[in-house]
C-alpha positions in Angstrom: -33.0 66.0 -16.0 -31.3 68.2 -18.6 -28.9 69.5 -15.9 -28.0 65.9 -14.8 -27.3 64.8 -18.5 -25.0 68.0 -19.0 -23.1 67.2 -15.8 -22.5 63.6 -16.8 -21.4 64.7 -20.2 -19.0 67.2 -18.8 -17.6 64.3 -16.6 -17.1 62.1 -19.7 -15.4 64.9 -21.6 -13.0 65.5 -18.6 -12.3 61.7 -18.5 -11.5 61.6 -22.3 -14.2 58.9 -23.0 -16.1 61.0 -25.6 -15.1 64.1 -27.8 -17.0 67.2 -28.0 -18.9 67.7 -31.1 -16.8 68.9 -34.0 -13.6 68.0 -32.3 -10.9 66.4 -34.3 -8.4 63.9 -32.9 -5.0 63.8 -34.1 -2.5 61.2 -32.8 0.3 63.7 -32.9 -1.4 66.5 -31.0 -3.9 64.7 -28.7 -2.9 65.1 -25.0 -3.6 62.8 -22.0 -3.0 62.9 -18.2 0.5 61.5 -17.2 -0.2 58.5 -14.9 2.9 57.5 -13.1 3.7 53.8 -12.8 0.1 52.7 -12.5 -3.4 53.4 -13.8 -4.3 53.1 -10.1 -2.3 56.2 -9.1 -3.8 59.6 -8.5 -0.6 61.4 -9.0 -0.8 63.4 -12.2 2.2 65.1 -14.0 2.0 67.7 -16.6 -0.1 67.0 -19.6 1.7 65.4 -22.6 0.7 63.9 -26.0 -0.5 60.3 -25.9 2.2 57.9 -26.5 2.6 54.2 -26.9 2.1 53.9 -23.1 -1.6 54.3 -23.9 -1.5 51.0 -25.6 -0.6 49.3 -22.2 -3.9 50.2 -20.7 -6.0 50.6 -23.8 -7.9 47.3 -23.2 -8.4 48.1 -19.6 -11.9 49.5 -18.8 -10.5 52.7 -17.2 -8.4 53.6 -20.1 -6.1 56.3 -19.1 -8.0 57.2 -15.8 -6.3 56.5 -12.5 -8.1 53.9 -10.5 -7.3 55.7 -7.3 -10.1 57.9 -8.3 -12.7 57.4 -5.5 -15.3 56.2 -8.0 -13.0 54.1 -10.1 -13.8 50.9 -8.2 -17.3 51.1 -9.5 -16.4 49.8 -12.9 -13.4 47.8 -11.7 -15.6 45.4 -9.6 -16.8 44.0 -12.9 -13.5 43.5 -14.6 -11.8 40.2 -14.6 -8.4 41.7 -15.4 -8.7 44.2 -12.5 -9.7 41.4 -10.2 -6.7 39.2 -11.2 -4.0 41.9 -11.5 -5.0 44.1 -8.7 -7.9 43.3 -6.4 -7.4 39.7 -5.6 -3.6 40.0 -4.9 -4.4 43.1 -2.7 -6.9 41.2 -0.7 -4.4 38.3 -0.2 -1.7 40.9 0.9 -4.1 42.4 3.2 -4.9 38.9 4.8 -1.1 38.2 5.0 -0.3 41.4 6.8 -3.4 41.9 8.8 -4.3 38.3 9.6 -7.9 38.9 8.6 -10.2 40.2 5.7 -12.4 42.7 7.4 -11.1 45.6 5.1 -12.2 49.0 6.4 -14.2 51.0 4.0 -11.6 53.9 4.0 -8.7 51.5 3.3 -6.6 52.4 0.3 -3.7 50.3 -1.0 -0.7 52.4 0.2 1.4 54.0 -2.5 5.1 53.2 -2.7 4.9 50.1 -0.4 6.5 47.2 -2.2 4.7 44.8 0.1 1.7 45.5 -2.2 1.2 44.8 -5.9 2.4 48.0 -7.6 -0.3 48.0 -10.1 -2.8 48.4 -7.1 -1.1 51.3 -5.4 -3.7 53.9 -4.6 -6.8 51.6 -5.1 -9.7 52.1 -2.8 -9.8 48.5 -1.7 -12.1 49.2 1.3 -14.8 50.4 -1.0 -14.5 47.3 -3.2 -14.8 45.2 -0.2 -17.9 47.1 0.9 -19.5 46.5 -2.5 -18.7 42.8 -2.3 -20.5 42.6 1.2 -23.3 44.7 0.1 -23.9 42.4 -3.0 -23.5 39.3 -0.9 -26.2 40.5 1.4 -28.5 41.1 -1.7 -28.1 37.5 -2.7 -24.7 37.6 -4.5 -26.1 37.4 -8.0 -23.9 40.3 -9.2 -20.7 38.8 -8.0 -18.7 36.8 -10.5 -19.0 33.0 -9.7 -15.3 32.5 -10.1 -14.4 35.4 -7.9 -17.1 34.3 -5.3 -15.3 31.0 -5.1 -11.9 32.5 -4.6 -13.2 34.9 -2.1 -14.7 32.0 -0.1 -11.5 30.1 -0.2 -9.6 33.1 1.3 -12.0 33.3 3.3 -13.5 36.7 2.7 -15.3 38.5 5.4 -18.9 38.6 4.0 -20.3 39.2 7.4 -17.9 41.0 9.6 -19.5 39.9 12.8 -19.7 36.2 11.8 -16.2 36.5 10.5 -14.8 37.8 13.8 -16.6 35.0 15.6 -15.4 32.2 13.3 -11.9 33.4 12.9 -11.1 34.9 16.3 -13.5 34.5 19.2 -14.6 30.8 18.9 -11.1 29.5 18.0 -9.7 31.7 20.8 -12.1 30.2 23.4 -11.4 26.7 22.3 -7.6 27.2 22.6 -8.0 28.9 26.0 -10.0 26.0 27.2 -7.3 23.5 25.9 -4.6 25.4 27.8 -6.4 26.1 30.9 -9.3 23.6 31.3 -11.8 26.5 31.6 -13.0 29.6 29.7 -13.2 32.0 32.8 -11.2 34.5 30.8 -9.9 37.4 32.8 -11.1 40.8 31.7 -7.6 42.1 31.2 -6.4 38.9 29.3 -4.7 39.6 25.9 -3.4 36.7 23.9 0.3 37.0 24.0 2.3 37.9 20.9 4.9 35.5 19.5 3.5 32.7 21.8 3.9 29.3 20.3 0.8 28.1 22.2 -1.5 30.3 20.2 -2.1 30.5 16.4 -0.4 33.6 14.9 -3.6 35.2 13.6 -4.9 35.3 17.2 -1.9 37.1 18.6 -2.8 40.4 20.4 -6.4 39.6 20.4 -8.1 41.2 23.5 -10.0 38.0 24.4 -10.8 39.1 28.0 -12.6 42.3 26.8 -14.5 40.4 23.9 -15.7 37.7 26.6 -16.7 40.6 29.0 -18.9 42.1 26.2 -20.5 38.9 25.3 -21.8 38.6 28.8 -22.6 42.2 29.7 -23.6 43.6 26.3 -24.8 40.5 24.5 -22.2 40.8 21.7 -22.4 38.0 19.1 -25.8 36.9 20.4 -26.7 35.2 17.2 -23.4 33.4 17.1 -23.6 32.3 20.7 -27.0 30.8 20.2 -25.8 28.9 17.1 -22.8 27.5 18.7 -24.4 26.9 22.1 -23.4 23.3 22.2 -19.8 24.0 21.4 -19.7 26.7 24.2 -21.2 24.3 26.7 -18.4 21.8 25.7 -15.7 24.4 26.7 -17.8 25.4 29.7 -18.1 29.0 28.5 -20.5 30.9 30.7 -22.5 33.3 28.4 -26.1 33.6 30.0 -24.9 35.2 33.2 -22.0 36.9 34.8 -19.0 34.7 36.1 -20.0 35.9 39.6 -23.6 34.6 39.1 -22.3 31.3 37.5 -19.7 30.8 40.2 -22.2 31.5 43.0 -24.6 29.1 41.6 -22.2 26.3 40.6 -19.4 26.7 43.1 -20.0 28.8 46.1 -23.4 27.4 47.3 -22.6 23.8 46.6 -19.1 24.1 48.4 -20.8 25.8 51.5 -23.4 23.0 51.6 -20.5 20.5 51.7 -18.7 22.5 54.4 -21.7 22.5 56.7 -22.1 18.7 56.0 -18.4 18.0 56.8 -17.9 20.4 59.8 -21.3 20.9 61.4 -21.3 24.6 60.9 -21.0 27.2 58.2 -18.3 29.4 59.7 -15.7 29.3 57.0 -12.3 30.6 58.1 -10.6 33.2 55.7 -7.8 30.7 54.6 -10.0 27.8 53.8 -9.5 26.4 50.3 -11.9 23.8 48.9 -10.2 20.3 48.8 -9.6 18.5 45.6 -11.6 15.4 46.4 -15.0 14.2 46.9 -17.5 15.0 48.3 -16.5 18.5 47.5 -18.0 19.7 44.2 -15.4 19.3 41.4 -16.1 22.6 39.9 -15.0 24.3 43.2 -11.8 22.3 43.8 -8.9 24.6 44.9 -11.4 27.5 45.1 -10.5 30.0 48.0 -13.8 29.7 49.7 -12.5 31.5 52.8 -11.7 34.6 50.8 -15.1 34.6 49.1 -16.9 34.2 52.4 -14.8 37.0 53.9 -15.8 39.3 51.0 -19.5 38.2 51.6 -19.4 39.2 55.2 -17.8 42.6 54.1 -20.8 43.4 52.1 -19.9 42.3 48.6 -23.1 40.1 48.2 -26.0 41.5 46.3 -29.7 40.2 46.1 -32.1 38.9 48.6 -32.2 35.6 47.0 -28.3 35.0 47.9 -29.0 36.1 51.4 -31.9 33.7 51.9 -29.7 30.8 50.5 -27.0 31.7 53.0 -29.4 32.0 55.9 -30.8 28.5 55.1 -27.3 27.1 55.4 -26.7 28.9 58.8 -24.2 31.1 57.3 -22.0 33.1 59.9 -21.9 36.7 59.2 -19.7 37.6 62.2 -16.8 35.1 62.2 -15.2 36.2 65.4 -18.3 36.2 67.5 -19.4 32.7 66.3 -15.9 31.3 66.9 -15.7 32.7 70.4 -19.3 31.9 71.5 -19.7 28.6 69.7 -16.3 27.0 69.7 -13.6 28.7 71.8 -15.4 29.5 75.0 -17.1 26.1 75.2 -13.7 24.5 74.5 -12.1 26.4 77.3 -14.9 25.3 79.7 -14.4 21.7 78.6 -10.7 21.8 79.0 -11.0 23.2 82.5 -13.5 20.5 83.4 -11.3 17.6 82.2 -7.8 19.0 83.1 -8.6 21.1 86.3 -6.8 24.2 84.9 -6.8 26.3 81.9 -3.1 26.3 81.0 -3.6 25.2 77.4 -0.5 24.0 75.5 0.4 25.8 72.3 0.2 22.6 70.4 -3.2 21.6 71.8 -5.8 20.7 69.3 -9.5 19.8 70.3 -9.8 16.0 69.9 -12.6 14.5 68.0 -14.3 12.7 70.8 -17.6 12.8 72.8 -16.0 14.8 75.7 -16.0 17.8 73.4 -18.8 19.5 71.4 -18.6 18.4 67.8 -18.4 22.2 66.5 -15.1 22.6 68.3 -13.6 19.3 67.0 -10.1 20.0 65.4 -10.0 23.5 66.9 -6.4 24.5 67.4 -7.1 25.9 70.9 -3.5 26.4 71.7 -3.0 28.6 68.8 -5.9 30.5 69.7 -4.8 31.1 73.2 -1.4 32.2 72.0 -3.1 34.7 69.7 -5.2 36.1 72.6 -2.0 36.7 74.6 0.4 37.9 72.0 -1.9 39.7 69.4 -4.9 40.7 71.3 -7.3 38.4 69.3 -10.9 38.4 70.2 -10.5 41.6 72.3 -14.2 42.4 72.2 -15.3 39.1 73.4 -12.4 38.8 76.0 -13.6 42.2 77.5 -17.1 40.9 77.7 -16.2 37.5 79.3 -13.2 38.4 81.4 -14.8 37.6 84.6 -15.7 34.0 83.5 -12.1 33.6 82.1 -10.7 34.4 85.5 -12.9 32.0 87.2 -11.5 29.3 84.9 -7.9 30.4 85.9 -7.2 31.6 82.3 -3.4 32.6 82.1 -3.1 36.1 80.5 0.8 36.1 80.8 1.7 32.6 79.9 5.6 33.1 80.6 5.1 34.7 83.9 2.7 32.1 85.0 5.0 29.2 83.8 8.0 30.7 85.6 6.4 31.7 88.9 3.9 28.8 89.3 5.7 25.9 87.7 9.4 26.3 86.7 10.7 28.1 89.8 9.0 25.8 92.2 10.3 22.7 90.2 13.9 24.0 90.4 13.5 24.6 94.2 12.1 21.0 94.6 14.9 19.5 92.3 17.6 21.2 94.5 15.9 20.0 97.7 15.7 16.4 96.5 19.1 16.2 94.5 21.2 18.5 96.5 22.2 20.4 93.2 20.6 22.2 90.3 22.3 20.4 87.4 19.0 19.3 85.8 19.5 16.7 82.8 18.2 17.7 79.5 15.9 14.7 79.6 14.4 15.3 82.9 10.6 15.6 83.2 8.9 16.4 86.6 7.5 13.1 87.9 3.8 12.8 88.9 4.3 12.2 92.6 3.8 13.9 96.0 7.3 15.4 96.2 6.3 17.8 93.5 3.6 20.4 93.2 0.9 19.0 91.1 0.9 22.2 88.9 4.4 21.2 87.8 3.7 17.5 87.1 4.9 16.5 83.5 6.9 19.8 83.2 9.8 19.0 80.8 12.2 20.9 83.2 15.4 19.7 81.3 14.2 21.3 78.1 13.3 24.5 79.9 16.7 24.8 81.6 18.4 24.1 78.2 16.3 26.9 76.7 17.4 29.2 79.3 21.0 28.6 78.6 20.9 28.5 74.8 18.0 30.7 73.9 17.8 33.1 76.7 14.2 31.9 77.5 12.3 33.6 80.3 14.9 36.5 80.3 12.7 39.0 82.2 12.0 36.4 85.0 15.8 35.2 85.1 16.9 38.9 85.5 14.6 39.3 88.5 15.3 36.0 90.2 19.0 35.7 89.4 20.1 35.9 93.0 17.9 33.0 94.2 19.0 30.8 91.1 22.6 31.3 92.1 21.8 30.3 95.7 20.3 27.0 94.2 23.6 26.5 92.3 21.9 27.0 88.9 24.4 26.2 86.3 24.5 28.9 83.6 27.2 27.4 81.4 26.6 23.7 81.8 29.6 22.5 79.7 31.9 24.7 81.8 30.5 23.5 85.0 30.4 19.9 84.1 34.0 19.9 83.0 35.4 22.0 85.9 33.3 20.5 88.7 32.8 16.9 87.6 34.7 15.6 84.5 38.2 17.0 85.3 38.1 16.0 89.0 36.9 12.5 87.9 39.9 12.1 85.6 42.3 13.3 88.3 40.7 10.8 90.7 40.7 8.0 88.1 44.4 8.5 87.6 45.2 8.7 91.3 43.5 5.3 91.9 44.4 3.4 88.8 47.7 4.9 87.8 46.8 5.7 84.3 44.0 7.6 82.4 42.8 4.8 80.1 39.1 5.0 81.1 37.0 2.0 79.9 34.0 3.1 77.9 31.6 1.4 80.3 33.0 3.1 83.4 30.7 4.9 85.8 31.9 6.7 88.9 31.0 4.4 91.8 29.1 5.7 94.8 31.9 5.2 97.4 34.2 7.3 99.5 37.2 7.2 97.0 35.1 9.7 94.9 33.6 13.0 95.7 29.8 12.8 96.1 29.2 15.2 93.2 30.8 12.7 90.8 28.8 9.8 91.8 27.0 8.2 88.8 29.0 10.2 86.2 29.4 8.2 83.1 33.2 9.0 82.7 33.7 6.4 79.9 30.9 8.0 77.8 32.4 11.4 78.3 35.8 10.3 77.2 34.4 8.5 74.1 32.6 11.8 73.2 35.8 13.7 73.6 37.6 11.4 71.2 34.7 10.9 68.6 32.7 14.2 68.7 35.1 16.7 70.0 33.0 17.3 73.2 34.4 20.0 75.5 36.7 21.3 72.8 37.2 24.7 74.5 38.0 23.1 77.9 40.3 20.5 76.3 42.2 23.2 74.5 42.7 25.1 77.9 43.6 22.0 79.9 45.5 20.0 77.4 49.0 20.2 79.3 47.4 18.8 82.5 45.6 16.0 80.4 48.9 14.9 78.9 50.5 14.9 82.3 47.7 12.4 83.3 48.4 10.3 80.2 45.0 11.1 78.7 44.8 9.5 75.3 43.1 12.0 72.8 42.7 9.3 70.2 41.0 5.9 70.6 43.8 3.3 71.3 
């Protein structure tokens, strides 16, 4: 005890609060520590005699001591002048700069920073804040009522966790909900700085990280419970992970509706939940196909989830189900109804009783195209190849179309018409002059594609000689001009003595005209030359001869 008293007395002597016994104080010789600029500074100069500067701090409790002494705050906490001159202004400055009042224990008002009150430079503000929080937890009786009121108005962070919740987390969740319509905050989400959509004090807050810890670690458990109603209002999921919540409220309900609507639970990878009833509103625009794909890949956990899926008839192997339950039955039905298995690319299974309901709306043409060009369903194709061949499945569509339909149709056209100038609009009629396999073939479109797009190039190259024997026209415009239009104009001039062809004129079927010209709508051709610039290449080449015939290039 004596040792403690002696130690305390020594500290008082060093501080100049008491004088040693027998010591005499003389105003002219007594020295003090030189405190620069502020009694809060801990920067001491050489000792010098007390001067009138002492009067400035005489009434302050710390006298000539610097308040940046680590223990100086212990008497400053009860001094109203210190509160008004230094502590309160420093707290307000901290709030302005940091946007909060969770003052770290180690925080000291920076020296030399004009943003802070000069009188407070060097003051251990963090320790003062720590004392305030401690006394508040003890009931707050030792905190001056006026100061308490001013602290509440700031507001001061009496309880740092509650303060973070009230000032940052809950307001941020509310604002996120206002902006996005939900509070499924991504883990990496940080509130953007300088964003006009967010309050300034929230800028830079790692909201996604905070939300993740609420769910995984149970952060802010007390606050979450207290504000449960508000969190429900903004649809914040706090009692489970987002995965569990989404599975419970979105995925399973959406799968139930999918089965109800389509009669199965084989969701394609690109399927998105429609934004209308009867689909659950919580799942609108959700990429259900992707979730199902990930589930098939093994991302699901828990026997409960697996049982739920099994009850819905969930399809674990998409391709096997599609082939066995939808595609192969659809091919069987197509063959039964049409007598062949040449499925058009655009064919979609109709929703009628001829077809199994599970196959309705199946884009069978696209499926077949994928089998031929991309090797889709290779495992299933290999297994069922024999049956497919029995159905007449066409493995090489272009070779089949050319050899079995197009080339025979061209042969027949030449036999019936005496030439191979197939009109663009020509469709093979359904009569006995034509092979049944070619019925309804849009032969005019095919021929136009050969000329303009190079369709069936492999087959054309192989059968070019036979096509030329049939008189196949490679350049339709050149052929029409040289073999039909120009001879028709020459004949018209010879018979009529001029070349003013009426728009309605059609070459008659009589001996004055070559048979190849019969039925040619020369009037329409001439009108097209004048109004649309038809046959421009040929016109340019034969312009002199046309002028000799008196051809009128402009409408008279």
